C-alpha positions in Angstrom: 7.1 7.3 13.5 5.5 10.4 15.0 2.0 11.5 13.8 0.6 14.9 14.8 -3.0 15.6 13.9 -3.8 19.2 13.0 -7.6 19.8 12.4 -8.0 22.9 10.2 -10.5 25.1 8.4 -14.3 25.3 8.3 -14.6 21.7 7.1 -12.5 20.5 10.1 -10.2 18.6 7.9 -7.4 16.6 9.4 -3.9 17.4 8.2 -1.2 15.1 9.4 2.4 15.9 10.2 4.2 12.6 9.8 7.8 12.4 10.8 10.7 10.2 11.5 11.6 10.9 15.1 15.3 9.9 14.5 16.1 11.9 11.4 13.5 14.7 12.1 12.4 14.5 8.5 8.7 15.0 8.0 5.9 15.4 5.5 2.5 17.0 5.6 -0.4 14.9 4.4 -3.3 17.1 3.1 -2.4 20.6 4.3 -6.0 21.8 3.8 -6.1 25.2 5.5 -4.6 27.4 8.2 -1.1 27.3 6.8 0.2 29.5 9.6 -0.6 26.8 12.1 0.9 24.1 9.9 4.1 26.0 9.4 4.3 26.7 13.2 3.8 23.0 13.9 6.7 22.1 11.6 9.0 24.8 13.1 8.2 24.2 16.7 8.7 20.5 16.4 12.2 21.0 14.9 11.2 19.1 11.7 12.7 19.4 8.2 9.8 19.3 5.8 10.5 17.2 2.8 7.2 17.0 0.9 3.4 17.5 0.7 1.4 14.2 0.1 -2.1 14.8 -1.1 -4.8 12.1 -0.8 -7.2 13.9 -3.2 -7.9 17.3 -4.7 -10.9 18.5 -2.8 -10.7 22.1 -1.6 -10.6 21.2 2.1 -7.4 19.1 1.5 -5.4 21.5 -0.6 -6.2 25.0 0.6 -2.9 25.5 2.6 -0.5 24.2 -0.1 0.4 27.5 -1.7 1.4 29.2 1.5 3.3 26.2 2.8 5.3 26.0 -0.4 6.2 29.6 -0.1 7.8 28.8 3.2 9.5 25.7 2.0 9.7 24.8 -1.7 9.0 21.1 -1.2 7.4 18.9 -3.8 3.7 18.2 -4.0 2.6 14.6 -4.7 -0.9 14.1 -6.3 -2.6 11.4 -8.4 -3.1 12.8 -11.9 -6.8 11.8 -12.1 -7.5 14.5 -9.4 -5.9 17.4 -11.3 -9.3 18.6 -12.5 -10.4 19.0 -8.9 -7.0 20.4 -7.7 -6.7 22.9 -10.5 -10.2 24.3 -9.8 -9.8 24.6 -6.0 -10.1 28.4 -5.9 -13.2 28.3 -8.1 -14.8 25.6 -6.1 -14.0 27.4 -2.9 -15.8 30.5 -4.1 -19.0 28.4 -4.3 -18.7 28.0 -0.5 -17.8 31.7 0.0 -14.2 30.7 0.8 -11.1 32.3 -0.5 -8.6 29.7 -1.5 -5.3 30.5 -3.0 -4.8 28.3 -6.1 -2.3 25.5 -5.3 0.8 25.4 -7.5 1.1 22.5 -10.0 2.2 19.2 -8.3 5.7 18.0 -9.1 5.1 14.3 -8.8 2.3 12.1 -10.0 1.2 9.3 -7.6 0.3 5.9 -8.8 -0.7 2.5 -7.4 2.3 0.7 -6.1 4.5 3.7 -5.5 6.6 3.7 -2.3 7.1 7.1 -0.7 9.8 7.6 1.9 10.4 10.2 4.6 13.5 9.7 6.7 13.6 5.9 7.4 9.9 5.5 7.0 8.2 4.1 3.9 4.6 4.1 2.8 2.9 2.2 -0.1 0.5 4.2 -2.3 -2.8 2.5 -3.0 -5.3 4.0 -5.5 -8.7 4.0 -3.8 -11.1 6.0 -6.0 -14.8 6.7 -5.4 -14.9 9.8 -3.3 -12.6 11.3 -5.9 -11.2 9.7 -9.1 -7.6 10.1 -8.1 -8.0 9.4 -4.4 -5.0 7.6 -2.8 -4.1 6.3 0.6 -0.7 5.9 2.2 -0.1 2.6 4.0 2.8 1.7 6.3 4.1 1.1 9.8 0.7 -0.1 11.0 -1.3 2.9 9.8 -3.1 4.2 6.8 -3.6 7.8 5.9 -6.9 7.2 4.2 -8.3 10.7 3.3 -12.0 10.7 2.8 -12.7 7.1 1.9 -13.3 5.6 5.3 -14.3 7.4 8.5 -15.0 6.2 12.0 -18.5 4.9 11.6 -19.0 6.3 8.1 -17.6 6.7 4.6 -16.8 9.4 2.1 -19.5 11.1 0.1 -20.3 9.9 -3.4 -22.7 12.7 -4.5 -20.0 15.1 -5.5 -18.7 15.8 -9.0 -16.5 13.0 -10.3 -17.5 10.7 -7.4 -18.3 7.0 -8.1 -20.3 4.7 -5.8 -19.1 1.5 -7.4 -15.5 2.6 -7.3 -15.8 3.5 -3.6 -17.4 0.1 -2.8 -14.3 -1.6 -4.3 -12.0 0.8 -2.5 -13.7 -0.1 0.9 -13.0 -3.7 0.2 -9.3 -2.9 -0.1 -9.4 -1.1 3.3 -11.2 -4.0 4.8 -8.4 -6.3 3.6 -5.8 -4.4 5.7 -4.7 -5.9 9.0 -7.2 -5.5 11.7 -5.0 -3.5 14.0 -4.1 -1.0 11.2 -4.8 2.5 12.6 -6.9 4.6 10.2 -6.1 8.3 10.1 -9.0 9.8 8.2 -9.5 13.1 6.5 -12.2 14.1 9.1 -13.1 12.9 12.6 -11.2 10.7 15.1 -8.8 7.9 14.3 -10.1 4.3 14.3 -8.9 0.8 13.4 -9.8 -1.5 10.6 -11.0 -4.1 13.2 -13.3 -1.6 14.8 -14.8 -0.5 11.5 -15.4 -4.1 10.3 -17.3 -4.7 13.6 -19.4 -1.5 13.6 -19.3 0.5 10.4 -22.5 -0.4 8.5 -20.7 -0.1 5.1 -18.2 -2.7 6.1 -20.5 -5.0 8.1 -23.0 -5.2 5.2 -25.8 -3.5 7.1 -25.6 -0.6 4.5 -24.7 -0.8 0.8 -23.4 1.8 -1.6 -24.8 -0.1 -4.6 -27.7 -2.5 -5.2 -26.9 -6.2 -5.5 
């Protein structure tokens, strides 16, 4: 497995190019902005793009989808509970003074327990709501592409429309249950591991809480 991090846009969102180094098949996880850069990364790496996997529908994670799909008509995978966010991406972007091309309708609905493949690689889909209702993570080969649930030293916001603190608290428990050496590729910031976050992240150590007990 080869993972290339492409940090894009004003929100400094991490898009990940994930590929099988043998077959040269690849996917883009959360192509949020700067589609010209994303397209160049695929072409320069000699990859065959097979799909776009979306952890959730916030604007900084979907802003590059339309342009990438014009280059390669590959399917978009999204959890249906995030369609309200996804479908209003252009409108939401306007609130931030950003021009976002509306992403086309997704072809595939993600669900808990799905297994996605690219080349000889396979990833389990886990539904981890809280930051967004249809938020998912992709787990496999010792890594998790976790979107905006868990960051190095922090967690995703729960003060946004359709966010849910209690749901995120449960989702964080699911992250904490992953193997300690699992590498976390987050939607923003540097990569980390589950072990490091259980040692130092206040929301996983118990020093901070999302909900009152």
